[in-house]
PDB file of N, CA, C and O in Angstrom:
ATOM      1  N   ALA A   1      -7.254 -11.365  -1.263  1.00  0.00           N
ATOM      2  CA  ALA A   1      -7.955 -10.671  -2.152  1.00  0.00           C
ATOM      3  C   ALA A   1      -6.986 -11.130  -3.315  1.00  0.00           C
ATOM      4  O   ALA A   1      -6.428 -10.402  -4.134  1.00  0.00           O
ATOM      5  N   ALA A   2      -6.927 -12.278  -3.218  1.00  0.00           N
ATOM      6  CA  ALA A   2      -6.590 -12.706  -4.611  1.00  0.00           C
ATOM      7  C   ALA A   2      -7.387 -13.150  -5.444  1.00  0.00           C
ATOM      8  O   ALA A   2      -8.348 -13.809  -5.048  1.00  0.00           O
ATOM      9  N   LEU A   3      -7.151 -12.850  -7.104  1.00  0.00           N
ATOM     10  CA  LEU A   3      -7.759 -12.969  -8.073  1.00  0.00           C
ATOM     11  C   LEU A   3      -7.241 -14.381  -8.758  1.00  0.00           C
ATOM     12  O   LEU A   3      -6.101 -14.816  -8.923  1.00  0.00           O
ATOM     13  N   VAL A   4      -8.309 -14.826  -9.030  1.00  0.00           N
ATOM     14  CA  VAL A   4      -8.064 -15.583  -9.853  1.00  0.00           C
ATOM     15  C   VAL A   4      -8.702 -15.771 -11.001  1.00  0.00           C
ATOM     16  O   VAL A   4      -9.869 -15.481 -11.266  1.00  0.00           O
ATOM     17  N   SER A   5      -7.928 -16.247 -11.648  1.00  0.00           N
ATOM     18  CA  SER A   5      -7.276 -16.679 -13.176  1.00  0.00           C
ATOM     19  C   SER A   5      -7.728 -18.144 -13.446  1.00  0.00           C
ATOM     20  O   SER A   5      -7.492 -19.124 -12.740  1.00  0.00           O
ATOM     21  N   THR A   6      -8.668 -18.075 -15.016  1.00  0.00           N
ATOM     22  CA  THR A   6      -9.538 -19.426 -15.810  1.00  0.00           C
ATOM     23  C   THR A   6      -8.603 -19.117 -16.955  1.00  0.00           C
ATOM     24  O   THR A   6      -7.970 -18.126 -17.321  1.00  0.00           O
ATOM     25  N   ALA A   7      -8.825 -20.799 -17.528  1.00  0.00           N
ATOM     26  CA  ALA A   7      -8.244 -20.874 -19.100  1.00  0.00           C
ATOM     27  C   ALA A   7      -8.944 -19.945 -19.581  1.00  0.00           C
ATOM     28  O   ALA A   7      -8.301 -19.013 -20.064  1.00  0.00           O
ATOM     29  N   GLU A   8     -10.208 -19.870 -19.618  1.00  0.00           N
ATOM     30  CA  GLU A   8     -10.995 -18.644 -20.681  1.00  0.00           C
ATOM     31  C   GLU A   8     -10.466 -17.429 -20.446  1.00  0.00           C
ATOM     32  O   GLU A   8      -9.973 -16.863 -21.422  1.00  0.00           O
ATOM     33  N   GLU A   9     -10.434 -16.779 -19.212  1.00  0.00           N
ATOM     34  CA  GLU A   9      -9.919 -15.408 -19.157  1.00  0.00           C
ATOM     35  C   GLU A   9      -9.090 -15.419 -17.758  1.00  0.00           C
ATOM     36  O   GLU A   9      -9.187 -15.823 -16.599  1.00  0.00           O
ATOM     37  N   ALA A  10      -7.932 -14.487 -18.901  1.00  0.00           N
ATOM     38  CA  ALA A  10      -6.795 -14.462 -17.981  1.00  0.00           C
ATOM     39  C   ALA A  10      -6.634 -13.270 -17.085  1.00  0.00           C
ATOM     40  O   ALA A  10      -7.410 -12.485 -17.628  1.00  0.00           O
ATOM     41  N   VAL A  11      -6.283 -12.833 -16.381  1.00  0.00           N
ATOM     42  CA  VAL A  11      -5.763 -11.691 -15.469  1.00  0.00           C
ATOM     43  C   VAL A  11      -4.667 -11.201 -16.157  1.00  0.00           C
ATOM     44  O   VAL A  11      -3.669 -11.856 -16.454  1.00  0.00           O
ATOM     45  N   THR A  12      -4.915  -9.796 -16.453  1.00  0.00           N
ATOM     46  CA  THR A  12      -3.670  -9.126 -16.971  1.00  0.00           C
ATOM     47  C   THR A  12      -3.479  -8.560 -15.741  1.00  0.00           C
ATOM     48  O   THR A  12      -4.085  -8.769 -14.691  1.00  0.00           O
ATOM     49  N   ASP A  13      -2.383  -7.668 -16.033  1.00  0.00           N
ATOM     50  CA  ASP A  13      -1.266  -6.865 -15.513  1.00  0.00           C
ATOM     51  C   ASP A  13      -2.599  -5.698 -14.997  1.00  0.00           C
ATOM     52  O   ASP A  13      -3.053  -5.278 -13.932  1.00  0.00           O
ATOM     53  N   GLU A  14      -2.785  -5.562 -16.062  1.00  0.00           N
ATOM     54  CA  GLU A  14      -3.847  -4.138 -15.992  1.00  0.00           C
ATOM     55  C   GLU A  14      -4.988  -4.125 -15.418  1.00  0.00           C
ATOM     56  O   GLU A  14      -5.594  -3.054 -15.379  1.00  0.00           O
ATOM     57  N   MET A  15      -5.503  -5.177 -14.893  1.00  0.00           N
ATOM     58  CA  MET A  15      -6.612  -5.893 -14.554  1.00  0.00           C
ATOM     59  C   MET A  15      -6.791  -6.061 -12.879  1.00  0.00           C
ATOM     60  O   MET A  15      -7.818  -6.031 -12.200  1.00  0.00           O
ATOM     61  N   CYS A  16      -5.426  -6.243 -12.501  1.00  0.00           N
ATOM     62  CA  CYS A  16      -4.826  -6.173 -11.538  1.00  0.00           C
ATOM     63  C   CYS A  16      -4.599  -4.858 -10.712  1.00  0.00           C
ATOM     64  O   CYS A  16      -4.936  -4.641  -9.548  1.00  0.00           O
ATOM     65  N   GLU A  17      -3.810  -3.860 -11.777  1.00  0.00           N
ATOM     66  CA  GLU A  17      -3.796  -2.748 -11.204  1.00  0.00           C
ATOM     67  C   GLU A  17      -4.701  -1.648 -11.099  1.00  0.00           C
ATOM     68  O   GLU A  17      -4.741  -0.614 -10.433  1.00  0.00           O
ATOM     69  N   ARG A  18      -5.452  -2.225 -12.013  1.00  0.00           N
ATOM     70  CA  ARG A  18      -7.325  -1.111 -11.983  1.00  0.00           C
ATOM     71  C   ARG A  18      -7.955  -1.619 -10.482  1.00  0.00           C
ATOM     72  O   ARG A  18      -8.702  -0.933  -9.785  1.00  0.00           O
ATOM     73  N   TYR A  19      -7.471  -2.984 -10.158  1.00  0.00           N
ATOM     74  CA  TYR A  19      -8.210  -3.439  -8.895  1.00  0.00           C
ATOM     75  C   TYR A  19      -7.396  -2.993  -7.487  1.00  0.00           C
ATOM     76  O   TYR A  19      -7.804  -2.948  -6.326  1.00  0.00           O
ATOM     77  N   PHE A  20      -6.141  -2.696  -8.037  1.00  0.00           N
ATOM     78  CA  PHE A  20      -5.590  -2.133  -6.868  1.00  0.00           C
ATOM     79  C   PHE A  20      -5.979  -0.776  -6.623  1.00  0.00           C
ATOM     80  O   PHE A  20      -6.539  -0.434  -5.582  1.00  0.00           O
ATOM     81  N   GLN A  21      -5.624   0.193  -7.787  1.00  0.00           N
ATOM     82  CA  GLN A  21      -6.143   1.114  -7.912  1.00  0.00           C
ATOM     83  C   GLN A  21      -7.993   1.318  -6.529  1.00  0.00           C
ATOM     84  O   GLN A  21      -8.249   2.078  -5.595  1.00  0.00           O
ATOM     85  N   LEU A  22      -8.597   0.412  -7.067  1.00  0.00           N
ATOM     86  CA  LEU A  22     -10.154   0.683  -6.742  1.00  0.00           C
ATOM     87  C   LEU A  22     -10.116   0.336  -4.335  1.00  0.00           C
ATOM     88  O   LEU A  22     -10.728   0.617  -3.305  1.00  0.00           O
ATOM     89  N   LEU A  23      -8.832  -0.464  -4.894  1.00  0.00           N
ATOM     90  CA  LEU A  23      -8.752  -0.907  -3.369  1.00  0.00           C
ATOM     91  C   LEU A  23      -8.424   0.097  -2.599  1.00  0.00           C
ATOM     92  O   LEU A  23      -8.965   0.280  -1.509  1.00  0.00           O
ATOM     93  N   CYS A  24      -7.344   0.985  -3.164  1.00  0.00           N
ATOM     94  CA  CYS A  24      -6.624   2.039  -2.211  1.00  0.00           C
ATOM     95  C   CYS A  24      -8.132   3.269  -2.462  1.00  0.00           C
ATOM     96  O   CYS A  24      -8.414   4.015  -1.524  1.00  0.00           O
ATOM     97  N   GLU A  25      -8.799   3.317  -3.519  1.00  0.00           N
ATOM     98  CA  GLU A  25      -9.884   4.339  -3.357  1.00  0.00           C
ATOM     99  C   GLU A  25     -10.475   4.014  -2.308  1.00  0.00           C
ATOM    100  O   GLU A  25     -10.330   4.624  -1.249  1.00  0.00           O
ATOM    101  N   PHE A  26     -11.244   2.975  -2.469  1.00  0.00           N
ATOM    102  CA  PHE A  26     -12.353   2.620  -1.148  1.00  0.00           C
ATOM    103  C   PHE A  26     -11.725   1.584   0.184  1.00  0.00           C
ATOM    104  O   PHE A  26     -12.093   1.810   1.337  1.00  0.00           O
ATOM    105  N   GLU A  27     -11.050   0.796  -0.036  1.00  0.00           N
ATOM    106  CA  GLU A  27     -10.547   0.079   1.124  1.00  0.00           C
ATOM    107  C   GLU A  27      -8.974  -0.176   1.068  1.00  0.00           C
ATOM    108  O   GLU A  27      -8.315  -1.163   0.739  1.00  0.00           O
ATOM    109  N   PRO A  28      -8.646   1.036   1.494  1.00  0.00           N
ATOM    110  CA  PRO A  28      -7.335   1.290   2.002  1.00  0.00           C
ATOM    111  C   PRO A  28      -6.643   0.263   2.468  1.00  0.00           C
ATOM    112  O   PRO A  28      -5.785  -0.410   1.897  1.00  0.00           O
ATOM    113  N   HIS A  29      -7.305   0.141   4.134  1.00  0.00           N
ATOM    114  CA  HIS A  29      -6.611  -1.088   4.482  1.00  0.00           C
ATOM    115  C   HIS A  29      -6.306  -1.911   3.904  1.00  0.00           C
ATOM    116  O   HIS A  29      -5.152  -2.201   4.220  1.00  0.00           O
ATOM    117  N   LEU A  30      -6.783  -2.707   2.960  1.00  0.00           N
ATOM    118  CA  LEU A  30      -6.726  -3.661   2.535  1.00  0.00           C
ATOM    119  C   LEU A  30      -5.790  -3.911   1.282  1.00  0.00           C
ATOM    120  O   LEU A  30      -5.611  -4.839   0.493  1.00  0.00           O
ATOM    121  N   ALA A  31      -5.276  -2.628   1.479  1.00  0.00           N
ATOM    122  CA  ALA A  31      -3.770  -2.670  -0.078  1.00  0.00           C
ATOM    123  C   ALA A  31      -2.716  -3.365   0.547  1.00  0.00           C
ATOM    124  O   ALA A  31      -2.453  -4.276  -0.238  1.00  0.00           O
ATOM    125  N   ARG A  32      -1.926  -3.452   1.570  1.00  0.00           N
ATOM    126  CA  ARG A  32      -0.551  -3.947   1.820  1.00  0.00           C
ATOM    127  C   ARG A  32      -0.912  -5.681   1.561  1.00  0.00           C
ATOM    128  O   ARG A  32      -0.063  -6.355   0.977  1.00  0.00           O
ATOM    129  N   ARG A  33      -2.002  -6.225   1.957  1.00  0.00           N
ATOM    130  CA  ARG A  33      -2.398  -7.348   2.311  1.00  0.00           C
ATOM    131  C   ARG A  33      -2.537  -7.920   0.539  1.00  0.00           C
ATOM    132  O   ARG A  33      -2.353  -9.048   0.081  1.00  0.00           O
ATOM    133  N   PHE A  34      -2.888  -6.772  -0.082  1.00  0.00           N
ATOM    134  CA  PHE A  34      -3.078  -7.208  -1.851  1.00  0.00           C
ATOM    135  C   PHE A  34      -1.477  -7.212  -2.157  1.00  0.00           C
ATOM    136  O   PHE A  34      -0.881  -7.990  -2.902  1.00  0.00           O
ATOM    137  N   LEU A  35      -1.170  -6.606  -1.722  1.00  0.00           N
ATOM    138  CA  LEU A  35       0.639  -6.548  -2.754  1.00  0.00           C
ATOM    139  C   LEU A  35       1.292  -7.361  -1.769  1.00  0.00           C
ATOM    140  O   LEU A  35       2.478  -7.202  -2.057  1.00  0.00           O
ATOM    141  N   GLU A  36       1.256  -7.976  -0.986  1.00  0.00           N
ATOM    142  CA  GLU A  36       2.107  -9.233  -0.246  1.00  0.00           C
ATOM    143  C   GLU A  36       1.431 -10.327  -0.873  1.00  0.00           C
ATOM    144  O   GLU A  36       2.118 -11.346  -0.934  1.00  0.00           O
ATOM    145  N   SER A  37       0.276 -10.407  -1.359  1.00  0.00           N
ATOM    146  CA  SER A  37      -0.408 -11.715  -1.978  1.00  0.00           C
ATOM    147  C   SER A  37       0.410 -12.373  -3.422  1.00  0.00           C
ATOM    148  O   SER A  37       0.168 -13.525  -3.783  1.00  0.00           O
ATOM    149  N   GLY A  38       1.159 -11.697  -3.992  1.00  0.00           N
ATOM    150  CA  GLY A  38       1.598 -12.349  -5.216  1.00  0.00           C
ATOM    151  C   GLY A  38       1.333 -11.885  -6.122  1.00  0.00           C
ATOM    152  O   GLY A  38       1.842 -12.230  -7.189  1.00  0.00           O
ATOM    153  N   GLU A  39       0.504 -11.004  -6.028  1.00  0.00           N
ATOM    154  CA  GLU A  39      -0.570 -10.738  -7.523  1.00  0.00           C
ATOM    155  C   GLU A  39       0.818 -10.060  -8.356  1.00  0.00           C
ATOM    156  O   GLU A  39       1.910  -9.799  -7.853  1.00  0.00           O
ATOM    157  N   THR A  40       0.458  -9.905  -9.547  1.00  0.00           N
ATOM    158  CA  THR A  40       1.405  -9.081 -10.718  1.00  0.00           C
ATOM    159  C   THR A  40       0.918  -8.057 -10.736  1.00  0.00           C
ATOM    160  O   THR A  40      -0.303  -7.917 -10.817  1.00  0.00           O
ATOM    161  N   TYR A  41       1.966  -6.836 -10.646  1.00  0.00           N
ATOM    162  CA  TYR A  41       1.596  -5.413 -10.355  1.00  0.00           C
ATOM    163  C   TYR A  41       2.994  -4.876 -11.142  1.00  0.00           C
ATOM    164  O   TYR A  41       4.030  -5.483 -11.412  1.00  0.00           O
ATOM    165  N   ARG A  42       2.682  -3.819 -11.334  1.00  0.00           N
ATOM    166  CA  ARG A  42       4.160  -2.748 -11.843  1.00  0.00           C
ATOM    167  C   ARG A  42       4.160  -1.954 -10.319  1.00  0.00           C
ATOM    168  O   ARG A  42       3.318  -1.169  -9.883  1.00  0.00           O
ATOM    169  N   VAL A  43       5.466  -2.472  -9.652  1.00  0.00           N
ATOM    170  CA  VAL A  43       5.913  -1.752  -8.393  1.00  0.00           C
ATOM    171  C   VAL A  43       5.796  -0.207  -8.471  1.00  0.00           C
ATOM    172  O   VAL A  43       5.115   0.439  -7.675  1.00  0.00           O
ATOM    173  N   GLU A  44       6.415   0.266  -9.354  1.00  0.00           N
ATOM    174  CA  GLU A  44       5.955   1.331  -9.201  1.00  0.00           C
ATOM    175  C   GLU A  44       4.679   2.366  -9.910  1.00  0.00           C
ATOM    176  O   GLU A  44       4.455   3.488  -9.455  1.00  0.00           O
ATOM    177  N   HIS A  45       4.256   2.045 -10.556  1.00  0.00           N
ATOM    178  CA  HIS A  45       2.514   1.960 -10.659  1.00  0.00           C
ATOM    179  C   HIS A  45       2.300   2.403  -8.934  1.00  0.00           C
ATOM    180  O   HIS A  45       2.331   3.454  -8.292  1.00  0.00           O
ATOM    181  N   CYS A  46       2.066   0.910  -8.625  1.00  0.00           N
ATOM    182  CA  CYS A  46       1.094   0.799  -7.435  1.00  0.00           C
ATOM    183  C   CYS A  46       1.672   1.624  -6.520  1.00  0.00           C
ATOM    184  O   CYS A  46       0.834   2.360  -5.998  1.00  0.00           O
ATOM    185  N   LEU A  47       2.956   1.810  -6.063  1.00  0.00           N
ATOM    186  CA  LEU A  47       3.900   2.796  -5.508  1.00  0.00           C
ATOM    187  C   LEU A  47       2.882   4.731  -5.229  1.00  0.00           C
ATOM    188  O   LEU A  47       2.452   5.454  -4.330  1.00  0.00           O
ATOM    189  N   GLU A  48       3.011   4.664  -6.763  1.00  0.00           N
ATOM    190  CA  GLU A  48       2.645   5.966  -6.848  1.00  0.00           C
ATOM    191  C   GLU A  48       1.181   6.085  -6.661  1.00  0.00           C
ATOM    192  O   GLU A  48       0.731   7.227  -6.562  1.00  0.00           O
ATOM    193  N   LEU A  49       0.546   5.296  -6.612  1.00  0.00           N
ATOM    194  CA  LEU A  49      -0.883   5.312  -6.303  1.00  0.00           C
ATOM    195  C   LEU A  49      -0.746   5.072  -4.219  1.00  0.00           C
ATOM    196  O   LEU A  49      -0.994   6.005  -3.454  1.00  0.00           O
ATOM    197  N   CYS A  50      -0.348   3.762  -3.768  1.00  0.00           N
ATOM    198  CA  CYS A  50      -0.237   4.121  -2.771  1.00  0.00           C
ATOM    199  C   CYS A  50      -0.133   5.762  -1.899  1.00  0.00           C
ATOM    200  O   CYS A  50      -0.842   6.126  -0.961  1.00  0.00           O
ATOM    201  N   ARG A  51       0.858   6.449  -2.500  1.00  0.00           N
ATOM    202  CA  ARG A  51       1.043   8.143  -2.563  1.00  0.00           C
ATOM    203  C   ARG A  51      -0.080   8.757  -2.601  1.00  0.00           C
ATOM    204  O   ARG A  51      -0.567   9.671  -1.936  1.00  0.00           O
ATOM    205  N   GLN A  52      -0.438   8.120  -3.486  1.00  0.00           N
ATOM    206  CA  GLN A  52      -1.990   9.699  -4.375  1.00  0.00           C
ATOM    207  C   GLN A  52      -3.097   9.005  -3.267  1.00  0.00           C
ATOM    208  O   GLN A  52      -3.886   9.878  -2.907  1.00  0.00           O
ATOM    209  N   TYR A  53      -3.266   8.215  -2.884  1.00  0.00           N
ATOM    210  CA  TYR A  53      -3.946   7.663  -1.185  1.00  0.00           C
ATOM    211  C   TYR A  53      -3.707   7.847  -0.568  1.00  0.00           C
ATOM    212  O   TYR A  53      -4.553   8.015   0.310  1.00  0.00           O
ATOM    213  N   ASP A  54      -2.019   8.087  -0.169  1.00  0.00           N
ATOM    214  CA  ASP A  54      -2.279   7.975   1.320  1.00  0.00           C
ATOM    215  C   ASP A  54      -2.308   6.917   2.386  1.00  0.00           C
ATOM    216  O   ASP A  54      -2.796   6.774   3.507  1.00  0.00           O
ATOM    217  N   ILE A  55      -1.399   6.083   1.341  1.00  0.00           N
ATOM    218  CA  ILE A  55      -1.773   4.798   2.384  1.00  0.00           C
ATOM    219  C   ILE A  55      -0.028   4.348   2.649  1.00  0.00           C
ATOM    220  O   ILE A  55       0.766   3.979   1.784  1.00  0.00           O
ATOM    221  N   PRO A  56       0.222   4.524   4.131  1.00  0.00           N
ATOM    222  CA  PRO A  56       1.392   4.554   4.544  1.00  0.00           C
ATOM    223  C   PRO A  56       2.524   2.961   4.431  1.00  0.00           C
ATOM    224  O   PRO A  56       3.707   2.827   4.121  1.00  0.00           O
ATOM    225  N   ASP A  57       1.567   2.083   4.805  1.00  0.00           N
ATOM    226  CA  ASP A  57       1.885   0.614   5.413  1.00  0.00           C
ATOM    227  C   ASP A  57       2.395   0.175   4.214  1.00  0.00           C
ATOM    228  O   ASP A  57       3.394  -0.515   4.008  1.00  0.00           O
ATOM    229  N   ALA A  58       1.139   0.926   2.991  1.00  0.00           N
ATOM    230  CA  ALA A  58       1.801  -0.278   1.683  1.00  0.00           C
ATOM    231  C   ALA A  58       2.921   0.572   1.320  1.00  0.00           C
ATOM    232  O   ALA A  58       4.064   0.116   1.278  1.00  0.00           O
ATOM    233  N   THR A  59       2.622   1.917   1.027  1.00  0.00           N
ATOM    234  CA  THR A  59       3.576   2.888   0.486  1.00  0.00           C
ATOM    235  C   THR A  59       5.304   2.419   0.885  1.00  0.00           C
ATOM    236  O   THR A  59       6.239   2.339   0.087  1.00  0.00           O
ATOM    237  N   ALA A  60       5.326   2.118   2.615  1.00  0.00           N
ATOM    238  CA  ALA A  60       6.512   1.756   2.756  1.00  0.00           C
ATOM    239  C   ALA A  60       6.784   0.127   2.533  1.00  0.00           C
ATOM    240  O   ALA A  60       7.981  -0.158   2.522  1.00  0.00           O
ATOM    241  N   TYR A  61       5.828  -1.027   2.346  1.00  0.00           N
ATOM    242  CA  TYR A  61       6.084  -1.945   2.190  1.00  0.00           C
ATOM    243  C   TYR A  61       7.359  -2.023   0.564  1.00  0.00           C
ATOM    244  O   TYR A  61       8.453  -2.555   0.377  1.00  0.00           O
ATOM    245  N   LEU A  62       6.220  -0.997  -0.467  1.00  0.00           N
ATOM    246  CA  LEU A  62       6.621  -1.257  -1.854  1.00  0.00           C
ATOM    247  C   LEU A  62       7.796  -0.415  -2.259  1.00  0.00           C
ATOM    248  O   LEU A  62       8.195  -0.375  -3.423  1.00  0.00           O
ATOM    249  N   LEU A  63       8.571   0.539  -0.857  1.00  0.00           N
ATOM    250  CA  LEU A  63       9.819   1.164  -0.817  1.00  0.00           C
ATOM    251  C   LEU A  63      10.480   0.061  -0.944  1.00  0.00           C
ATOM    252  O   LEU A  63      11.173  -0.125  -1.945  1.00  0.00           O
ATOM    253  N   GLU A  64      10.388  -0.802  -0.016  1.00  0.00           N
ATOM    254  CA  GLU A  64      11.349  -1.778   0.323  1.00  0.00           C
ATOM    255  C   GLU A  64      11.674  -2.933  -0.381  1.00  0.00           C
ATOM    256  O   GLU A  64      12.605  -3.722  -0.220  1.00  0.00           O
ATOM    257  N   ARG A  65      10.797  -2.914  -1.157  1.00  0.00           N
ATOM    258  CA  ARG A  65      10.618  -3.615  -2.045  1.00  0.00           C
ATOM    259  C   ARG A  65      11.420  -3.393  -3.592  1.00  0.00           C
ATOM    260  O   ARG A  65      11.432  -4.124  -4.583  1.00  0.00           O
ATOM    261  N   ILE A  66      11.892  -2.428  -3.401  1.00  0.00           N
ATOM    262  CA  ILE A  66      12.667  -1.820  -4.136  1.00  0.00           C
ATOM    263  C   ILE A  66      14.268  -0.904  -4.135  1.00  0.00           C
ATOM    264  O   ILE A  66      15.055  -0.267  -4.835  1.00  0.00           O
ATOM    265  N   GLY A  67      13.974  -1.457  -2.687  1.00  0.00           N
ATOM    266  CA  GLY A  67      15.282  -1.585  -2.018  1.00  0.00           C
ATOM    267  C   GLY A  67      15.448  -0.125  -1.223  1.00  0.00           C
ATOM    268  O   GLY A  67      16.230  -0.121  -0.272  1.00  0.00           O
ATOM    269  N   ASN A  68      15.110   0.482  -1.388  1.00  0.00           N
ATOM    270  CA  ASN A  68      14.680   1.987  -0.369  1.00  0.00           C
ATOM    271  C   ASN A  68      13.749   1.877   0.769  1.00  0.00           C
ATOM    272  O   ASN A  68      12.545   2.071   0.942  1.00  0.00           O
ATOM    273  N   VAL A  69      14.792   1.480   1.508  1.00  0.00           N
ATOM    274  CA  VAL A  69      14.459   0.769   2.741  1.00  0.00           C
ATOM    275  C   VAL A  69      14.867   2.463   3.932  1.00  0.00           C
ATOM    276  O   VAL A  69      14.290   2.632   5.006  1.00  0.00           O
ATOM    277  N   ALA A  70      15.658   3.210   3.510  1.00  0.00           N
ATOM    278  CA  ALA A  70      15.645   4.424   4.085  1.00  0.00           C
ATOM    279  C   ALA A  70      14.551   5.396   3.937  1.00  0.00           C
ATOM    280  O   ALA A  70      14.429   6.231   4.833  1.00  0.00           O
ATOM    281  N   GLU A  71      13.793   5.412   3.009  1.00  0.00           N
ATOM    282  CA  GLU A  71      12.379   6.285   2.684  1.00  0.00           C
ATOM    283  C   GLU A  71      11.365   5.318   3.596  1.00  0.00           C
ATOM    284  O   GLU A  71      10.512   5.841   4.314  1.00  0.00           O
ATOM    285  N   ALA A  72      11.519   3.898   3.514  1.00  0.00           N
ATOM    286  CA  ALA A  72      10.686   3.374   4.054  1.00  0.00           C
ATOM    287  C   ALA A  72      10.656   3.860   5.392  1.00  0.00           C
ATOM    288  O   ALA A  72       9.904   4.793   5.675  1.00  0.00           O
ATOM    289  N   LEU A  73      11.462   3.277   6.329  1.00  0.00           N
ATOM    290  CA  LEU A  73      11.658   3.416   7.956  1.00  0.00           C
ATOM    291  C   LEU A  73      11.269   4.878   8.136  1.00  0.00           C
ATOM    292  O   LEU A  73      10.313   5.145   8.864  1.00  0.00           O
ATOM    293  N   ASP A  74      12.100   6.054   7.381  1.00  0.00           N
ATOM    294  CA  ASP A  74      11.327   7.530   7.681  1.00  0.00           C
ATOM    295  C   ASP A  74      10.023   7.608   7.445  1.00  0.00           C
ATOM    296  O   ASP A  74       9.524   8.582   8.009  1.00  0.00           O
ATOM    297  N   LEU A  75       9.285   6.975   6.844  1.00  0.00           N
ATOM    298  CA  LEU A  75       7.646   6.957   6.509  1.00  0.00           C
ATOM    299  C   LEU A  75       7.342   6.289   7.953  1.00  0.00           C
ATOM    300  O   LEU A  75       6.690   6.836   8.842  1.00  0.00           O
ATOM    301  N   CYS A  76       7.808   5.276   8.007  1.00  0.00           N
ATOM    302  CA  CYS A  76       6.977   4.256   9.447  1.00  0.00           C
ATOM    303  C   CYS A  76       7.650   5.960  10.677  1.00  0.00           C
ATOM    304  O   CYS A  76       6.756   6.707  11.076  1.00  0.00           O
ATOM    305  N   LEU A  77       8.793   6.219  10.986  1.00  0.00           N
ATOM    306  CA  LEU A  77       9.047   6.794  11.843  1.00  0.00           C
ATOM    307  C   LEU A  77       7.987   7.559  11.882  1.00  0.00           C
ATOM    308  O   LEU A  77       7.370   7.525  12.946  1.00  0.00           O
ATOM    309  N   ALA A  78       7.399   8.542  10.687  1.00  0.00           N
ATOM    310  CA  ALA A  78       7.173   9.874  10.797  1.00  0.00           C
ATOM    311  C   ALA A  78       5.471   9.021  11.279  1.00  0.00           C
ATOM    312  O   ALA A  78       4.694   9.740  11.907  1.00  0.00           O
ATOM    313  N   ARG A  79       5.132   7.942  11.041  1.00  0.00           N
ATOM    314  CA  ARG A  79       3.498   7.431  11.024  1.00  0.00           C
ATOM    315  C   ARG A  79       3.869   7.913  12.702  1.00  0.00           C
ATOM    316  O   ARG A  79       3.492   9.028  13.064  1.00  0.00           O
ATOM    317  N   VAL A  80       4.824   6.767  13.943  1.00  0.00           N
ATOM    318  CA  VAL A  80       4.898   6.742  15.305  1.00  0.00           C
ATOM    319  C   VAL A  80       5.127   7.851  15.325  1.00  0.00           C
ATOM    320  O   VAL A  80       4.552   8.112  16.381  1.00  0.00           O
ATOM    321  N   GLU A  81       5.578   8.905  14.952  1.00  0.00           N
ATOM    322  CA  GLU A  81       5.900  10.154  15.941  1.00  0.00           C
ATOM    323  C   GLU A  81       4.059  11.245  15.827  1.00  0.00           C
ATOM    324  O   GLU A  81       3.556  11.891  16.746  1.00  0.00           O
ATOM    325  N   VAL A  82       3.651  11.112  14.771  1.00  0.00           N
ATOM    326  CA  VAL A  82       2.183  11.405  14.474  1.00  0.00           C
ATOM    327  C   VAL A  82       1.456  10.618  15.578  1.00  0.00           C
ATOM    328  O   VAL A  82       0.687  11.264  16.289  1.00  0.00           O
ATOM    329  N   SER A  83       1.617   9.182  15.828  1.00  0.00           N
ATOM    330  CA  SER A  83       0.828   8.883  16.698  1.00  0.00           C
ATOM    331  C   SER A  83       0.855   9.162  18.247  1.00  0.00           C
ATOM    332  O   SER A  83      -0.099   9.247  19.020  1.00  0.00           O
ATOM    333  N   ILE A  84       2.572   9.314  18.561  1.00  0.00           N
ATOM    334  CA  ILE A  84       2.638   9.634  20.164  1.00  0.00           C
ATOM    335  C   ILE A  84       2.421  11.256  20.340  1.00  0.00           C
ATOM    336  O   ILE A  84       2.218  11.667  21.482  1.00  0.00           O
ATOM    337  N   GLY A  85       2.459  12.250  19.177  1.00  0.00           N
ATOM    338  CA  GLY A  85       1.758  13.266  19.322  1.00  0.00           C
ATOM    339  C   GLY A  85       0.371  13.459  19.696  1.00  0.00           C
ATOM    340  O   GLY A  85      -0.011  14.412  20.374  1.00  0.00           O
ATOM    341  N   ALA A  86      -0.599  12.273  19.112  1.00  0.00           N
ATOM    342  CA  ALA A  86      -1.753  12.438  19.050  1.00  0.00           C
ATOM    343  C   ALA A  86      -1.990  11.864  20.813  1.00  0.00           C
ATOM    344  O   ALA A  86      -2.734  12.517  21.545  1.00  0.00           O
ATOM    345  N   ILE A  87      -1.373  10.786  21.260  1.00  0.00           N
ATOM    346  CA  ILE A  87      -1.496  10.501  22.697  1.00  0.00           C
ATOM    347  C   ILE A  87      -0.962  11.018  23.729  1.00  0.00           C
ATOM    348  O   ILE A  87      -1.152  10.627  24.881  1.00  0.00           O
ATOM    349  N   ARG A  88      -0.238  11.960  23.381  1.00  0.00           N
ATOM    350  CA  ARG A  88       0.042  13.362  24.147  1.00  0.00           C
ATOM    351  C   ARG A  88      -0.908  14.314  24.331  1.00  0.00           C
ATOM    352  O   ARG A  88      -1.144  14.845  25.417  1.00  0.00           O
ATOM    353  N   HIS A  89      -1.477  14.554  23.280  1.00  0.00           N
ATOM    354  CA  HIS A  89      -2.325  15.651  23.001  1.00  0.00           C
ATOM    355  C   HIS A  89      -3.529  14.801  23.529  1.00  0.00           C
ATOM    356  O   HIS A  89      -4.537  15.433  23.216  1.00  0.00           O
ATOM    357  N   GLN A  90      -3.829  13.825  24.089  1.00  0.00           N
ATOM    358  CA  GLN A  90      -4.864  13.359  24.479  1.00  0.00           C
ATOM    359  C   GLN A  90      -4.787  13.382  25.999  1.00  0.00           C
ATOM    360  O   GLN A  90      -5.591  13.870  26.794  1.00  0.00           O
ATOM    361  N   LEU A  91      -3.579  12.712  26.239  1.00  0.00           N
ATOM    362  CA  LEU A  91      -3.811  12.916  27.942  1.00  0.00           C
ATOM    363  C   LEU A  91      -3.808  14.259  28.182  1.00  0.00           C
ATOM    364  O   LEU A  91      -4.778  14.637  28.840  1.00  0.00           O
ATOM    365  N   ARG A  92      -2.882  15.256  27.797  1.00  0.00           N
ATOM    366  CA  ARG A  92      -3.425  17.037  28.286  1.00  0.00           C
ATOM    367  C   ARG A  92      -4.865  17.125  28.545  1.00  0.00           C
ATOM    368  O   ARG A  92      -5.256  17.632  29.596  1.00  0.00           O
ATOM    369  N   HIS A  93      -5.910  16.546  27.431  1.00  0.00           N
ATOM    370  CA  HIS A  93      -6.873  17.271  27.666  1.00  0.00           C
ATOM    371  C   HIS A  93      -7.769  15.857  28.237  1.00  0.00           C
ATOM    372  O   HIS A  93      -8.924  15.981  28.644  1.00  0.00           O
TER     373      HIS A  93
END
């Protein structure tokens, strides 16, 4: 999901962030891929969006980027626990 910049129209940080907001809203499974693409964005702003739209993998990625590895790990472990709980529930029924 790379944005192309031409000499006539440069892509601004605000445009990237607006694009990311729309991505979070309509294609959340692509959010982390966008963040990893190297586009320019304010990490804190995008982290807020990831939390707002409940996108755990992208949230964990950004938490790692800002050095909050413990919170990122806690988020990942919580997702694993939820998945295990769902599997156990399915096995019982």
